[in-house]
Jmol script that loads the backbone (N, CA, C; Angstrom):
load data "model"
ATOM      1  N   UNK A   1     -12.802  -0.740   5.866  1.00  0.00           N
ATOM      2  CA  UNK A   1     -11.564  -0.447   5.165  1.00  0.00           C
ATOM      3  C   UNK A   1     -11.168  -1.585   4.246  1.00  0.00           C
ATOM      4  N   UNK A   2     -11.364  -2.779   4.703  1.00  0.00           N
ATOM      5  CA  UNK A   2     -10.871  -3.924   3.960  1.00  0.00           C
ATOM      6  C   UNK A   2     -11.436  -3.950   2.543  1.00  0.00           C
ATOM      7  N   UNK A   3     -12.712  -3.729   2.410  1.00  0.00           N
ATOM      8  CA  UNK A   3     -13.338  -3.801   1.085  1.00  0.00           C
ATOM      9  C   UNK A   3     -12.805  -2.715   0.150  1.00  0.00           C
ATOM     10  N   UNK A   4     -12.778  -1.480   0.624  1.00  0.00           N
ATOM     11  CA  UNK A   4     -12.301  -0.378  -0.222  1.00  0.00           C
ATOM     12  C   UNK A   4     -10.834  -0.542  -0.582  1.00  0.00           C
ATOM     13  N   UNK A   5     -10.029  -0.898   0.399  1.00  0.00           N
ATOM     14  CA  UNK A   5      -8.597  -1.067   0.163  1.00  0.00           C
ATOM     15  C   UNK A   5      -8.339  -2.226  -0.789  1.00  0.00           C
ATOM     16  N   UNK A   6      -9.009  -3.344  -0.559  1.00  0.00           N
ATOM     17  CA  UNK A   6      -8.824  -4.499  -1.438  1.00  0.00           C
ATOM     18  C   UNK A   6      -9.237  -4.175  -2.868  1.00  0.00           C
ATOM     19  N   UNK A   7     -10.337  -3.472  -3.033  1.00  0.00           N
ATOM     20  CA  UNK A   7     -10.787  -3.112  -4.375  1.00  0.00           C
ATOM     21  C   UNK A   7      -9.790  -2.166  -5.038  1.00  0.00           C
ATOM     22  N   UNK A   8      -9.273  -1.209  -4.286  1.00  0.00           N
ATOM     23  CA  UNK A   8      -8.300  -0.262  -4.836  1.00  0.00           C
ATOM     24  C   UNK A   8      -7.034  -0.989  -5.270  1.00  0.00           C
ATOM     25  N   UNK A   9      -6.578  -1.943  -4.470  1.00  0.00           N
ATOM     26  CA  UNK A   9      -5.372  -2.704  -4.812  1.00  0.00           C
ATOM     27  C   UNK A   9      -5.623  -3.561  -6.046  1.00  0.00           C
ATOM     28  N   UNK A  10      -6.749  -4.254  -6.075  1.00  0.00           N
ATOM     29  CA  UNK A  10      -7.064  -5.114  -7.226  1.00  0.00           C
ATOM     30  C   UNK A  10      -7.178  -4.301  -8.520  1.00  0.00           C
ATOM     31  N   UNK A  11      -7.820  -3.144  -8.440  1.00  0.00           N
ATOM     32  CA  UNK A  11      -7.949  -2.291  -9.629  1.00  0.00           C
ATOM     33  C   UNK A  11      -6.586  -1.810 -10.111  1.00  0.00           C
ATOM     34  N   UNK A  12      -5.722  -1.423  -9.173  1.00  0.00           N
ATOM     35  CA  UNK A  12      -4.387  -0.947  -9.548  1.00  0.00           C
ATOM     36  C   UNK A  12      -3.567  -2.067 -10.177  1.00  0.00           C
ATOM     37  N   UNK A  13      -3.689  -3.277  -9.658  1.00  0.00           N
ATOM     38  CA  UNK A  13      -2.951  -4.413 -10.210  1.00  0.00           C
ATOM     39  C   UNK A  13      -3.441  -4.720 -11.621  1.00  0.00           C
ATOM     40  N   UNK A  14      -4.757  -4.715 -11.818  1.00  0.00           N
ATOM     41  CA  UNK A  14      -5.317  -4.984 -13.147  1.00  0.00           C
ATOM     42  C   UNK A  14      -4.860  -3.950 -14.172  1.00  0.00           C
ATOM     43  N   UNK A  15      -4.757  -2.699 -13.745  1.00  0.00           N
ATOM     44  CA  UNK A  15      -4.363  -1.621 -14.649  1.00  0.00           C
ATOM     45  C   UNK A  15      -2.850  -1.478 -14.769  1.00  0.00           C
ATOM     46  N   UNK A  16      -2.096  -2.225 -13.960  1.00  0.00           N
ATOM     47  CA  UNK A  16      -0.648  -2.109 -13.969  1.00  0.00           C
ATOM     48  C   UNK A  16      -0.174  -0.793 -13.379  1.00  0.00           C
ATOM     49  N   UNK A  17      -0.940  -0.237 -12.465  1.00  0.00           N
ATOM     50  CA  UNK A  17      -0.641   1.067 -11.868  1.00  0.00           C
ATOM     51  C   UNK A  17      -0.158   0.930 -10.427  1.00  0.00           C
ATOM     52  N   UNK A  18       0.732  -0.039 -10.189  1.00  0.00           N
ATOM     53  CA  UNK A  18       1.254  -0.229  -8.845  1.00  0.00           C
ATOM     54  C   UNK A  18       2.661  -0.813  -8.906  1.00  0.00           C
ATOM     55  N   UNK A  19       3.350  -0.722  -7.781  1.00  0.00           N
ATOM     56  CA  UNK A  19       4.683  -1.294  -7.644  1.00  0.00           C
ATOM     57  C   UNK A  19       4.681  -2.234  -6.455  1.00  0.00           C
ATOM     58  N   UNK A  20       5.366  -3.372  -6.592  1.00  0.00           N
ATOM     59  CA  UNK A  20       5.446  -4.376  -5.530  1.00  0.00           C
ATOM     60  C   UNK A  20       6.847  -4.423  -4.949  1.00  0.00           C
ATOM     61  N   UNK A  21       6.938  -4.663  -3.655  1.00  0.00           N
ATOM     62  CA  UNK A  21       8.229  -4.859  -3.003  1.00  0.00           C
ATOM     63  C   UNK A  21       8.800  -3.576  -2.433  1.00  0.00           C
ATOM     64  N   UNK A  22       9.617  -3.724  -1.407  1.00  0.00           N
ATOM     65  CA  UNK A  22      10.129  -2.557  -0.699  1.00  0.00           C
ATOM     66  C   UNK A  22      11.038  -1.693  -1.565  1.00  0.00           C
ATOM     67  N   UNK A  23      11.908  -2.300  -2.345  1.00  0.00           N
ATOM     68  CA  UNK A  23      12.820  -1.513  -3.185  1.00  0.00           C
ATOM     69  C   UNK A  23      12.065  -0.747  -4.254  1.00  0.00           C
ATOM     70  N   UNK A  24      11.107  -1.405  -4.898  1.00  0.00           N
ATOM     71  CA  UNK A  24      10.298  -0.740  -5.925  1.00  0.00           C
ATOM     72  C   UNK A  24       9.474   0.391  -5.317  1.00  0.00           C
ATOM     73  N   UNK A  25       8.906   0.134  -4.140  1.00  0.00           N
ATOM     74  CA  UNK A  25       8.080   1.145  -3.478  1.00  0.00           C
ATOM     75  C   UNK A  25       8.926   2.359  -3.109  1.00  0.00           C
ATOM     76  N   UNK A  26      10.111   2.119  -2.548  1.00  0.00           N
ATOM     77  CA  UNK A  26      10.985   3.242  -2.185  1.00  0.00           C
ATOM     78  C   UNK A  26      11.349   4.091  -3.402  1.00  0.00           C
ATOM     79  N   UNK A  27      11.544   3.443  -4.534  1.00  0.00           N
ATOM     80  CA  UNK A  27      11.892   4.164  -5.748  1.00  0.00           C
ATOM     81  C   UNK A  27      10.733   4.871  -6.410  1.00  0.00           C
ATOM     82  N   UNK A  28       9.514   4.477  -6.065  1.00  0.00           N
ATOM     83  CA  UNK A  28       8.347   5.032  -6.751  1.00  0.00           C
ATOM     84  C   UNK A  28       7.461   5.897  -5.864  1.00  0.00           C
ATOM     85  N   UNK A  29       7.906   6.217  -4.677  1.00  0.00           N
ATOM     86  CA  UNK A  29       7.048   6.958  -3.738  1.00  0.00           C
ATOM     87  C   UNK A  29       6.605   8.301  -4.302  1.00  0.00           C
ATOM     88  N   UNK A  30       7.485   8.984  -5.018  1.00  0.00           N
ATOM     89  CA  UNK A  30       7.141  10.305  -5.549  1.00  0.00           C
ATOM     90  C   UNK A  30       5.938  10.255  -6.497  1.00  0.00           C
ATOM     91  N   UNK A  31       5.756   9.137  -7.185  1.00  0.00           N
ATOM     92  CA  UNK A  31       4.672   8.996  -8.148  1.00  0.00           C
ATOM     93  C   UNK A  31       3.467   8.260  -7.581  1.00  0.00           C
ATOM     94  N   UNK A  32       3.439   8.031  -6.277  1.00  0.00           N
ATOM     95  CA  UNK A  32       2.393   7.223  -5.664  1.00  0.00           C
ATOM     96  C   UNK A  32       1.332   8.076  -4.988  1.00  0.00           C
ATOM     97  N   UNK A  33       0.159   7.504  -4.875  1.00  0.00           N
ATOM     98  CA  UNK A  33      -0.940   8.130  -4.133  1.00  0.00           C
ATOM     99  C   UNK A  33      -1.097   7.512  -2.753  1.00  0.00           C
ATOM    100  N   UNK A  34      -0.701   6.220  -2.621  1.00  0.00           N
ATOM    101  CA  UNK A  34      -0.875   5.499  -1.364  1.00  0.00           C
ATOM    102  C   UNK A  34       0.139   4.368  -1.293  1.00  0.00           C
ATOM    103  N   UNK A  35       0.682   4.132  -0.100  1.00  0.00           N
ATOM    104  CA  UNK A  35       1.597   3.018   0.126  1.00  0.00           C
ATOM    105  C   UNK A  35       0.966   2.102   1.163  1.00  0.00           C
ATOM    106  N   UNK A  36       0.920   0.805   0.860  1.00  0.00           N
ATOM    107  CA  UNK A  36       0.354  -0.192   1.756  1.00  0.00           C
ATOM    108  C   UNK A  36       1.476  -1.123   2.198  1.00  0.00           C
ATOM    109  N   UNK A  37       1.616  -1.294   3.516  1.00  0.00           N
ATOM    110  CA  UNK A  37       2.665  -2.138   4.084  1.00  0.00           C
ATOM    111  C   UNK A  37       2.037  -3.329   4.788  1.00  0.00           C
ATOM    112  N   UNK A  38       2.588  -4.517   4.555  1.00  0.00           N
ATOM    113  CA  UNK A  38       2.051  -5.706   5.215  1.00  0.00           C
ATOM    114  C   UNK A  38       2.477  -5.734   6.676  1.00  0.00           C
ATOM    115  N   UNK A  39       1.810  -6.570   7.430  1.00  0.00           N
ATOM    116  CA  UNK A  39       2.080  -6.691   8.862  1.00  0.00           C
ATOM    117  C   UNK A  39       3.435  -7.342   9.126  1.00  0.00           C
ATOM    118  N   UNK A  40       3.927  -8.138   8.203  1.00  0.00           N
ATOM    119  CA  UNK A  40       5.143  -8.918   8.435  1.00  0.00           C
ATOM    120  C   UNK A  40       6.416  -8.266   7.900  1.00  0.00           C
ATOM    121  N   UNK A  41       6.374  -6.990   7.564  1.00  0.00           N
ATOM    122  CA  UNK A  41       7.546  -6.297   7.058  1.00  0.00           C
ATOM    123  C   UNK A  41       8.463  -5.925   8.243  1.00  0.00           C
ATOM    124  N   UNK A  42       9.782  -6.039   8.077  1.00  0.00           N
ATOM    125  CA  UNK A  42      10.694  -5.680   9.171  1.00  0.00           C
ATOM    126  C   UNK A  42      10.555  -4.208   9.579  1.00  0.00           C
ATOM    127  N   UNK A  43      10.739  -3.942  10.864  1.00  0.00           N
ATOM    128  CA  UNK A  43      10.552  -2.599  11.406  1.00  0.00           C
ATOM    129  C   UNK A  43      11.489  -1.579  10.769  1.00  0.00           C
ATOM    130  N   UNK A  44      12.738  -1.953  10.547  1.00  0.00           N
ATOM    131  CA  UNK A  44      13.683  -1.000   9.964  1.00  0.00           C
ATOM    132  C   UNK A  44      13.262  -0.592   8.552  1.00  0.00           C
ATOM    133  N   UNK A  45      12.760  -1.531   7.796  1.00  0.00           N
ATOM    134  CA  UNK A  45      12.295  -1.244   6.441  1.00  0.00           C
ATOM    135  C   UNK A  45      11.037  -0.387   6.486  1.00  0.00           C
ATOM    136  N   UNK A  46      10.169  -0.690   7.416  1.00  0.00           N
ATOM    137  CA  UNK A  46       8.949   0.100   7.577  1.00  0.00           C
ATOM    138  C   UNK A  46       9.297   1.553   7.856  1.00  0.00           C
ATOM    139  N   UNK A  47      10.255   1.773   8.730  1.00  0.00           N
ATOM    140  CA  UNK A  47      10.651   3.139   9.075  1.00  0.00           C
ATOM    141  C   UNK A  47      11.196   3.884   7.865  1.00  0.00           C
ATOM    142  N   UNK A  48      12.007   3.218   7.044  1.00  0.00           N
ATOM    143  CA  UNK A  48      12.551   3.847   5.837  1.00  0.00           C
ATOM    144  C   UNK A  48      11.428   4.277   4.897  1.00  0.00           C
ATOM    145  N   UNK A  49      10.482   3.379   4.677  1.00  0.00           N
ATOM    146  CA  UNK A  49       9.391   3.662   3.752  1.00  0.00           C
ATOM    147  C   UNK A  49       8.497   4.771   4.295  1.00  0.00           C
ATOM    148  N   UNK A  50       8.183   4.708   5.580  1.00  0.00           N
ATOM    149  CA  UNK A  50       7.310   5.719   6.183  1.00  0.00           C
ATOM    150  C   UNK A  50       7.971   7.096   6.131  1.00  0.00           C
ATOM    151  N   UNK A  51       9.271   7.170   6.411  1.00  0.00           N
ATOM    152  CA  UNK A  51       9.980   8.456   6.350  1.00  0.00           C
ATOM    153  C   UNK A  51       9.999   9.017   4.925  1.00  0.00           C
ATOM    154  N   UNK A  52      10.262   8.154   3.960  1.00  0.00           N
ATOM    155  CA  UNK A  52      10.269   8.594   2.562  1.00  0.00           C
ATOM    156  C   UNK A  52       8.874   9.050   2.133  1.00  0.00           C
ATOM    157  N   UNK A  53       7.851   8.343   2.585  1.00  0.00           N
ATOM    158  CA  UNK A  53       6.480   8.702   2.234  1.00  0.00           C
ATOM    159  C   UNK A  53       6.082  10.033   2.867  1.00  0.00           C
ATOM    160  N   UNK A  54       6.493  10.252   4.105  1.00  0.00           N
ATOM    161  CA  UNK A  54       6.183  11.530   4.754  1.00  0.00           C
ATOM    162  C   UNK A  54       6.839  12.677   4.011  1.00  0.00           C
ATOM    163  N   UNK A  55       8.073  12.474   3.568  1.00  0.00           N
ATOM    164  CA  UNK A  55       8.771  13.510   2.817  1.00  0.00           C
ATOM    165  C   UNK A  55       8.083  13.834   1.505  1.00  0.00           C
ATOM    166  N   UNK A  56       7.458  12.831   0.904  1.00  0.00           N
ATOM    167  CA  UNK A  56       6.754  13.038  -0.369  1.00  0.00           C
ATOM    168  C   UNK A  56       5.267  13.319  -0.163  1.00  0.00           C
ATOM    169  N   UNK A  57       4.831  13.386   1.098  1.00  0.00           N
ATOM    170  CA  UNK A  57       3.428  13.630   1.455  1.00  0.00           C
ATOM    171  C   UNK A  57       2.498  12.574   0.871  1.00  0.00           C
ATOM    172  N   UNK A  58       2.917  11.311   0.988  1.00  0.00           N
ATOM    173  CA  UNK A  58       2.118  10.182   0.528  1.00  0.00           C
ATOM    174  C   UNK A  58       1.664   9.403   1.762  1.00  0.00           C
ATOM    175  N   UNK A  59       0.370   9.153   1.912  1.00  0.00           N
ATOM    176  CA  UNK A  59      -0.099   8.416   3.079  1.00  0.00           C
ATOM    177  C   UNK A  59       0.322   6.949   3.026  1.00  0.00           C
ATOM    178  N   UNK A  60       0.556   6.371   4.210  1.00  0.00           N
ATOM    179  CA  UNK A  60       0.884   4.953   4.311  1.00  0.00           C
ATOM    180  C   UNK A  60      -0.181   4.262   5.158  1.00  0.00           C
ATOM    181  N   UNK A  61      -0.465   3.028   4.807  1.00  0.00           N
ATOM    182  CA  UNK A  61      -1.408   2.213   5.562  1.00  0.00           C
ATOM    183  C   UNK A  61      -0.747   0.892   5.928  1.00  0.00           C
ATOM    184  N   UNK A  62      -1.057   0.400   7.101  1.00  0.00           N
ATOM    185  CA  UNK A  62      -0.577  -0.912   7.508  1.00  0.00           C
ATOM    186  C   UNK A  62      -1.673  -1.925   7.232  1.00  0.00           C
ATOM    187  N   UNK A  63      -1.383  -2.848   6.337  1.00  0.00           N
ATOM    188  CA  UNK A  63      -2.323  -3.921   6.004  1.00  0.00           C
ATOM    189  C   UNK A  63      -2.270  -4.930   7.140  1.00  0.00           C
ATOM    190  N   UNK A  64      -3.408  -5.309   7.671  1.00  0.00           N
ATOM    191  CA  UNK A  64      -3.432  -6.166   8.854  1.00  0.00           C
ATOM    192  C   UNK A  64      -3.007  -7.592   8.565  1.00  0.00           C
ATOM    193  N   UNK A  65      -2.952  -7.974   7.316  1.00  0.00           N
ATOM    194  CA  UNK A  65      -2.557  -9.325   6.958  1.00  0.00           C
ATOM    195  C   UNK A  65      -1.057  -9.443   6.757  1.00  0.00           C
ATOM    196  N   UNK A  66      -0.630 -10.662   6.522  1.00  0.00           N
ATOM    197  CA  UNK A  66       0.790 -10.933   6.294  1.00  0.00           C
ATOM    198  C   UNK A  66       1.162 -10.621   4.846  1.00  0.00           C
ATOM    199  N   UNK A  67       2.445 -10.762   4.558  1.00  0.00           N
ATOM    200  CA  UNK A  67       2.909 -10.529   3.191  1.00  0.00           C
ATOM    201  C   UNK A  67       2.360 -11.594   2.238  1.00  0.00           C
ATOM    202  N   UNK A  68       2.084 -12.782   2.747  1.00  0.00           N
ATOM    203  CA  UNK A  68       1.484 -13.842   1.921  1.00  0.00           C
ATOM    204  C   UNK A  68       0.067 -13.421   1.518  1.00  0.00           C
ATOM    205  N   UNK A  69      -0.697 -12.910   2.479  1.00  0.00           N
ATOM    206  CA  UNK A  69      -2.066 -12.485   2.194  1.00  0.00           C
ATOM    207  C   UNK A  69      -2.095 -11.291   1.240  1.00  0.00           C
ATOM    208  N   UNK A  70      -1.151 -10.367   1.417  1.00  0.00           N
ATOM    209  CA  UNK A  70      -1.079  -9.213   0.514  1.00  0.00           C
ATOM    210  C   UNK A  70      -0.703  -9.667  -0.895  1.00  0.00           C
ATOM    211  N   UNK A  71       0.178 -10.648  -0.986  1.00  0.00           N
ATOM    212  CA  UNK A  71       0.540 -11.212  -2.290  1.00  0.00           C
ATOM    213  C   UNK A  71      -0.642 -11.856  -2.982  1.00  0.00           C
ATOM    214  N   UNK A  72      -1.438 -12.596  -2.225  1.00  0.00           N
ATOM    215  CA  UNK A  72      -2.639 -13.219  -2.801  1.00  0.00           C
ATOM    216  C   UNK A  72      -3.624 -12.169  -3.271  1.00  0.00           C
ATOM    217  N   UNK A  73      -3.775 -11.106  -2.479  1.00  0.00           N
ATOM    218  CA  UNK A  73      -4.677 -10.021  -2.857  1.00  0.00           C
ATOM    219  C   UNK A  73      -4.236  -9.380  -4.164  1.00  0.00           C
ATOM    220  N   UNK A  74      -2.923  -9.319  -4.370  1.00  0.00           N
ATOM    221  CA  UNK A  74      -2.376  -8.734  -5.600  1.00  0.00           C
ATOM    222  C   UNK A  74      -2.372  -9.732  -6.757  1.00  0.00           C
ATOM    223  N   UNK A  75      -2.812 -10.947  -6.501  1.00  0.00           N
ATOM    224  CA  UNK A  75      -2.909 -11.940  -7.559  1.00  0.00           C
ATOM    225  C   UNK A  75      -1.605 -12.631  -7.899  1.00  0.00           C
ATOM    226  N   UNK A  76      -0.653 -12.655  -6.970  1.00  0.00           N
ATOM    227  CA  UNK A  76       0.606 -13.343  -7.213  1.00  0.00           C
ATOM    228  C   UNK A  76       0.744 -14.515  -6.262  1.00  0.00           C
ATOM    229  N   UNK A  77       1.645 -15.407  -6.592  1.00  0.00           N
ATOM    230  CA  UNK A  77       1.912 -16.539  -5.711  1.00  0.00           C
ATOM    231  C   UNK A  77       3.084 -16.248  -4.779  1.00  0.00           C
ATOM    232  N   UNK A  78       3.552 -15.020  -4.819  1.00  0.00           N
ATOM    233  CA  UNK A  78       4.706 -14.618  -4.020  1.00  0.00           C
ATOM    234  C   UNK A  78       4.272 -13.733  -2.858  1.00  0.00           C
ATOM    235  N   UNK A  79       5.134 -13.648  -1.846  1.00  0.00           N
ATOM    236  CA  UNK A  79       4.893 -12.734  -0.728  1.00  0.00           C
ATOM    237  C   UNK A  79       5.199 -11.317  -1.194  1.00  0.00           C
ATOM    238  N   UNK A  80       4.354 -10.397  -0.800  1.00  0.00           N
ATOM    239  CA  UNK A  80       4.566  -8.986  -1.120  1.00  0.00           C
ATOM    240  C   UNK A  80       4.486  -8.210   0.188  1.00  0.00           C
ATOM    241  N   UNK A  81       5.569  -7.531   0.517  1.00  0.00           N
ATOM    242  CA  UNK A  81       5.613  -6.818   1.790  1.00  0.00           C
ATOM    243  C   UNK A  81       5.139  -5.379   1.674  1.00  0.00           C
ATOM    244  N   UNK A  82       5.203  -4.806   0.483  1.00  0.00           N
ATOM    245  CA  UNK A  82       4.777  -3.415   0.297  1.00  0.00           C
ATOM    246  C   UNK A  82       4.240  -3.215  -1.114  1.00  0.00           C
ATOM    247  N   UNK A  83       3.233  -2.359  -1.222  1.00  0.00           N
ATOM    248  CA  UNK A  83       2.626  -2.019  -2.507  1.00  0.00           C
ATOM    249  C   UNK A  83       2.425  -0.514  -2.546  1.00  0.00           C
ATOM    250  N   UNK A  84       2.786   0.103  -3.659  1.00  0.00           N
ATOM    251  CA  UNK A  84       2.463   1.518  -3.844  1.00  0.00           C
ATOM    252  C   UNK A  84       1.502   1.628  -5.014  1.00  0.00           C
ATOM    253  N   UNK A  85       0.455   2.402  -4.804  1.00  0.00           N
ATOM    254  CA  UNK A  85      -0.574   2.585  -5.823  1.00  0.00           C
ATOM    255  C   UNK A  85      -0.350   3.920  -6.514  1.00  0.00           C
ATOM    256  N   UNK A  86      -0.205   3.876  -7.840  1.00  0.00           N
ATOM    257  CA  UNK A  86       0.052   5.097  -8.609  1.00  0.00           C
ATOM    258  C   UNK A  86      -1.223   5.861  -8.898  1.00  0.00           C
ATOM    259  N   UNK A  87      -2.311   5.160  -9.118  1.00  0.00           N
ATOM    260  CA  UNK A  87      -3.570   5.824  -9.435  1.00  0.00           C
ATOM    261  C   UNK A  87      -4.616   5.448  -8.407  1.00  0.00           C
ATOM    262  N   UNK A  88      -5.211   6.458  -7.854  1.00  0.00           N
ATOM    263  CA  UNK A  88      -6.285   6.269  -6.882  1.00  0.00           C
ATOM    264  C   UNK A  88      -7.011   7.602  -6.811  1.00  0.00           C
ATOM    265  N   UNK A  89      -8.312   7.559  -6.947  1.00  0.00           N
ATOM    266  CA  UNK A  89      -9.052   8.820  -6.907  1.00  0.00           C
ATOM    267  C   UNK A  89      -8.987   9.418  -5.508  1.00  0.00           C
ATOM    268  N   UNK A  90      -9.046  10.722  -5.441  1.00  0.00           N
ATOM    269  CA  UNK A  90      -8.983  11.411  -4.150  1.00  0.00           C
ATOM    270  C   UNK A  90     -10.142  10.996  -3.245  1.00  0.00           C
ATOM    271  N   UNK A  91     -11.288  10.736  -3.829  1.00  0.00           N
ATOM    272  CA  UNK A  91     -12.450  10.312  -3.057  1.00  0.00           C
ATOM    273  C   UNK A  91     -12.193   8.967  -2.398  1.00  0.00           C
ATOM    274  N   UNK A  92     -11.690   8.012  -3.178  1.00  0.00           N
ATOM    275  CA  UNK A  92     -11.388   6.696  -2.623  1.00  0.00           C
ATOM    276  C   UNK A  92     -10.287   6.781  -1.580  1.00  0.00           C
ATOM    277  N   UNK A  93      -9.269   7.585  -1.835  1.00  0.00           N
ATOM    278  CA  UNK A  93      -8.174   7.741  -0.895  1.00  0.00           C
ATOM    279  C   UNK A  93      -8.674   8.268   0.440  1.00  0.00           C
ATOM    280  N   UNK A  94      -9.504   9.304   0.402  1.00  0.00           N
ATOM    281  CA  UNK A  94     -10.048   9.872   1.636  1.00  0.00           C
ATOM    282  C   UNK A  94     -10.929   8.867   2.366  1.00  0.00           C
ATOM    283  N   UNK A  95     -11.719   8.091   1.623  1.00  0.00           N
ATOM    284  CA  UNK A  95     -12.591   7.096   2.239  1.00  0.00           C
ATOM    285  C   UNK A  95     -11.777   5.991   2.912  1.00  0.00           C
ATOM    286  N   UNK A  96     -10.725   5.537   2.265  1.00  0.00           N
ATOM    287  CA  UNK A  96      -9.873   4.494   2.831  1.00  0.00           C
ATOM    288  C   UNK A  96      -9.198   4.996   4.099  1.00  0.00           C
ATOM    289  N   UNK A  97      -8.639   6.199   4.050  1.00  0.00           N
ATOM    290  CA  UNK A  97      -7.961   6.763   5.222  1.00  0.00           C
ATOM    291  C   UNK A  97      -8.952   6.984   6.369  1.00  0.00           C
ATOM    292  N   UNK A  98     -10.144   7.439   6.057  1.00  0.00           N
ATOM    293  CA  UNK A  98     -11.160   7.648   7.088  1.00  0.00           C
ATOM    294  C   UNK A  98     -11.542   6.332   7.760  1.00  0.00           C
ATOM    295  N   UNK A  99     -11.687   5.272   6.962  1.00  0.00           N
ATOM    296  CA  UNK A  99     -12.004   3.951   7.510  1.00  0.00           C
ATOM    297  C   UNK A  99     -10.901   3.458   8.429  1.00  0.00           C
ATOM    298  N   UNK A 100      -9.653   3.689   8.049  1.00  0.00           N
ATOM    299  CA  UNK A 100      -8.519   3.252   8.873  1.00  0.00           C
ATOM    300  C   UNK A 100      -8.521   3.992  10.202  1.00  0.00           C
ATOM    301  N   UNK A 101      -8.779   5.286  10.161  1.00  0.00           N
ATOM    302  CA  UNK A 101      -8.777   6.080  11.389  1.00  0.00           C
ATOM    303  C   UNK A 101      -9.905   5.686  12.321  1.00  0.00           C
ATOM    304  N   UNK A 102     -11.057   5.303  11.782  1.00  0.00           N
ATOM    305  CA  UNK A 102     -12.183   4.899  12.638  1.00  0.00           C
ATOM    306  C   UNK A 102     -11.960   3.516  13.242  1.00  0.00           C
ATOM    307  N   UNK A 103     -11.138   2.677  12.600  1.00  0.00           N
ATOM    308  CA  UNK A 103     -10.851   1.343  13.132  1.00  0.00           C
ATOM    309  C   UNK A 103      -9.896   1.387  14.318  1.00  0.00           C
ATOM    310  N   UNK A 104      -9.080   2.427  14.406  1.00  0.00           N
ATOM    311  CA  UNK A 104      -8.060   2.491  15.473  1.00  0.00           C
ATOM    312  C   UNK A 104      -8.661   2.719  16.817  1.00  0.00           C
TER     313      UNK A 104
END
end "model"
wireframe off; spacefill off
backbone 0.3
color backbone group
């Protein structure tokens, strides 16, 4: 999962097809294909995002790293607790979700 997810995030960042941060993610869920949440995000915020994503039928993934690691993956020097990806092919999305399910 790590390789596919990291590549998908990096590609979305390069293309400018993603949103960073919990407020941005909550506002952009309707236009998203996938929401990635860091391990260090507060539980109450996680619940809000997950509920909104379920309502919009957008899958969510828990990134095993911290918000610092997710920020580095996105190429910023800041902590990022949540990322929503606007563009992701259905094939890649299914592969990422399948990898996550097999890891559990």
